[in-house]
C-alpha positions in Angstrom: 118.5 106.8 79.0 120.6 106.7 75.9 120.5 109.8 73.7 121.9 109.1 70.2 122.3 112.8 69.6 125.0 112.9 72.3 126.8 109.7 71.1 129.7 111.7 69.5 130.5 113.5 72.8 133.5 112.0 74.6 133.5 111.3 78.3 135.2 109.1 80.8 133.7 107.0 83.5 135.9 105.7 86.4 134.9 103.8 89.5 136.6 103.0 92.7 135.4 100.3 95.1 136.8 100.6 98.7 136.4 97.9 101.4 134.8 99.4 104.5 134.7 96.5 107.1 131.8 94.3 106.1 130.6 96.7 103.4 132.1 98.6 100.5 131.9 102.1 99.1 131.4 102.6 95.4 132.6 106.0 93.9 131.7 106.7 90.3 133.1 109.7 88.5 131.7 110.7 85.0 134.0 113.3 83.4 132.2 115.4 80.9 134.7 118.3 80.6 134.2 119.0 76.9 130.6 118.0 76.7 127.8 120.5 76.4 125.8 121.4 79.5 122.8 119.4 78.2 124.9 116.2 78.3 125.7 116.8 82.0 122.0 117.3 82.7 120.9 114.2 80.7 123.5 111.9 82.1 122.7 112.7 85.7 119.3 111.1 85.6 120.8 108.0 83.9 123.3 107.5 86.6 120.7 107.8 89.3 118.7 105.0 87.8 121.7 102.8 87.1 123.1 103.1 90.6 119.7 102.6 92.2 119.2 99.5 90.2 122.6 98.2 91.2 122.0 98.9 94.8 118.7 97.0 94.8 120.3 94.0 93.1 123.2 93.9 95.6 120.9 94.3 98.6 118.1 91.9 97.6 119.5 89.6 95.0 116.6 90.7 92.7 116.8 93.2 89.9 114.8 96.4 90.2 112.0 96.5 87.6 113.0 99.0 84.9 110.5 101.8 84.0 108.9 101.8 80.6 110.8 103.8 78.0 109.0 107.1 77.3 107.9 107.6 73.7 
């Protein structure tokens, strides 16, 4: 998920947790205003995996197995 070639690109991640009765809503914003279009494409897949893993942990109490790193 981490690409060292994009490490010099700046970005900002903010999150907001809102209580909604017995549940909550998590909103994540990843600002990539000055990053190249490739960074936006690469980071999208990373956030999908990260948030899916978090959701599984919160719902089941067990971490989701992580896929093997592609070589």
